[in-house]
N, C-alpha and C positions, 0 to 999 in steps of 0.2 A: 280349566281347559274347555274350549267351546266344542260342541259336537260338530262332526263333519258330515256333510251330506254324501251319501254313496249313490253311485249310478251303476246300472247293469250294462254289461258289454253286449251289444247286439251282433257285432261281427268283428273279426280280427284278422289281420293280414300282414305280410311283410312287403313294404314298398320296394319300388325299383332301386332305391339307394341302399337297401338292406336293413333299414330301420323298421322295427315292428310298429304297427299302428292299430287303432281300434276305433270303432264307432260306438257311441253309447246312446241310449234312448233319449229322445228330446234334444239331441245335438246334431247339427248338420255337418260339421267339419270333423275330419279325423283327428285323433289325439295320438301323440307319440307315447310309447311305453318302453320300459327297460327290457322286458321280456315278452315273448308272444303269449297273449292271454287266450282264454277259451270263452266261447259264447256262455253268457250267464254268470260270469265272474263279477264280483262287486269291486268297484274302483272308486277312488277319491280323485277329483280333478284339481290340479294345481297349474294354473296358467294354461299352456297348450299341451300339458303332459297328464297322463292318467297313471296313478299308482295304486297298487294293492293297499288296502288299509292295514295298519300295523296293529 
């Protein structure tokens, strides 16, 4: 199993469409999430989605 790089959430919000999103450090575009995250949470990026590491 290869190690996954984690990123730190800089800000999180709910978009106009009701989908939670977040910005991570060193990324310019927002990422979709399943749940609303908190600033400082660690996430793994998969495509255009951010997930909490398992």
